[in-house]
C-alpha positions in Angstrom: -5.3 7.0 -8.2 -1.3 7.8 -10.3 -3.1 5.0 -13.2 -5.8 6.9 -14.2 -3.9 10.2 -13.4 -1.1 9.3 -16.1 -4.1 7.8 -18.6 -6.0 10.7 -18.5 -3.9 13.7 -18.4 -0.3 12.5 -20.2 -1.8 12.1 -23.7 -2.8 16.1 -22.8 0.0 17.3 -21.5 2.3 15.5 -24.1 0.1 15.7 -27.2 1.3 11.9 -27.6 0.2 8.8 -26.7 0.6 8.0 -23.6 -0.7 4.6 -21.6 0.2 2.7 -18.4 -1.1 -0.2 -17.3 -0.7 -0.2 -13.5 1.8 0.7 -10.8 3.4 -0.6 -7.9 4.7 1.3 -5.0 6.2 -0.1 -2.1 6.9 1.9 0.6 8.5 -0.9 2.5 11.5 -1.4 0.0 11.2 2.2 -1.3 10.5 1.5 -5.3 8.1 2.1 -7.7 7.2 0.1 -10.4 5.1 1.4 -13.5 4.0 -1.4 -15.7 3.2 -1.2 -18.9 4.0 2.2 -19.6 4.3 3.4 -23.5 5.5 7.3 -24.2 5.0 8.0 -27.8 7.5 10.1 -29.5 6.1 13.7 -30.0 9.0 14.4 -32.6 11.8 15.9 -30.0 8.7 18.5 -28.8 9.6 19.9 -25.2 7.0 20.9 -22.8 6.6 23.3 -20.4 3.9 22.3 -17.7 2.7 25.9 -15.5 0.9 23.6 -13.0 0.6 20.1 -12.1 -1.5 19.8 -9.5 -2.4 16.6 -6.8 -5.4 17.2 -4.6 -7.3 14.8 -2.1 -5.3 12.1 -3.3 -5.5 8.4 -1.6 -2.9 6.3 -0.8 -3.9 2.5 -0.9 -1.5 0.0 1.2 -3.2 -4.0 0.3 -1.3 -6.8 1.6 -3.0 -10.4 2.0 -3.1 -10.2 5.4 -5.2 -7.1 5.7 -7.5 -9.4 3.1 -10.3 -6.9 2.0 -9.5 -4.0 4.1 -6.1 -1.8 3.0 -4.6 0.6 4.8 -5.7 3.9 3.4 -3.6 7.5 3.6 -4.3 10.8 2.4 -1.7 12.0 0.6 -0.2 15.4 0.9 -1.3 18.0 -2.0 1.6 18.4 -4.7 1.8 21.8 -6.3 4.8 21.8 -9.2 5.3 25.0 -11.1 7.2 25.9 -14.6 8.2 21.8 -14.7 11.3 21.8 -17.6 11.5 25.3 -17.2 15.2 25.0 -16.6 16.0 23.6 -19.8 13.5 26.1 -21.9 11.5 23.2 -22.1 11.2 19.4 -21.2 10.3 16.2 -23.1 7.4 14.5 -21.8 10.0 11.8 -20.8 12.1 14.5 -18.4 8.1 16.4 -17.1 7.1 12.7 -16.3 10.5 11.8 -14.8 9.7 15.3 -12.5 6.6 14.5 -11.6 6.6 10.8 -10.5 10.0 12.1 -8.5 8.0 14.5 -6.3 4.9 11.9 -6.4 7.1 9.5 -4.9 8.2 12.1 -2.1 5.2 12.3 -1.0 4.1 8.9 -0.5 6.9 8.9 1.8 6.2 11.6 3.6 5.6 11.2 7.6 1.9 12.1 6.8 1.4 8.6 4.6 3.8 6.8 6.5 2.7 7.1 10.1 -0.7 6.3 9.0 0.5 3.0 7.3 2.9 2.3 10.6 0.2 2.6 13.1 -2.3 0.8 11.0 0.3 -2.0 10.8 1.0 -1.6 14.7 -2.3 -2.1 15.7 -2.6 -5.2 13.2 0.6 -7.0 14.6 -1.4 -5.9 18.1 -4.7 -7.5 17.8 -2.9 -10.7 16.3 -0.8 -10.8 19.1 -4.3 -10.7 21.2 -5.9 -13.2 19.2 -2.7 -15.3 19.0 -2.8 -15.4 23.0 -6.4 -15.7 23.6 -6.3 -18.6 20.9 -3.4 -20.2 23.4 -5.4 -20.0 26.3 -8.3 -21.5 24.9 -6.3 -24.1 23.8 -4.7 -24.8 27.1 -8.6 -24.7 28.6 -9.0 -27.3 26.1 -6.7 -29.2 26.9 -7.0 -28.9 30.7 -10.7 -29.3 30.2 -9.7 -32.8 28.4 -7.4 -34.2 31.1 -9.6 -33.5 33.5 -12.5 -35.6 31.8 -10.1 -38.3 31.1 -9.2 -38.2 34.9 -12.9 -38.7 35.7 -13.4 -41.3 33.4 -10.7 -43.3 34.0 -11.6 -43.0 37.6 -15.0 -44.1 37.1 -14.1 -46.9 35.4 -12.0 -48.1 38.2 -14.6 -47.4 40.6 -16.6 -50.3 38.7 -13.7 -52.6 37.7 -12.7 -52.5 41.4 -8.9 -51.0 40.7 
């Protein structure tokens, strides 16, 4: 979502070349990383963004333990007004910095983190239940094997009279 928005609206807003290869957001370590980000030089142009709106956004949390089923949370709407107005206009880099800061705050909001925490807690609970069930099955199988060995030993003792 972030990558598509930057690559789609960035050039239009800055009137220069803007490319973003990938975005990595880690809620657990409170970090965001832009990969292969290019912001062309707009020849010292200043921009003013009257309204920057993100609606109906989603944040996905993908982890190896989740497999093909990442956790997903709705991103609270973002509406920034007059980005760059305080300085009489902002460079594209300054404007994007303000936009990404607002986006990051929303990603770290309880509306998102609570959904992820609940999903991770359920995953932990499910994992514990599976682990306990597996342990019980192994214990039962071990006891069955012991019982079979004892029964076979008793039969052999009966055959050989010992």
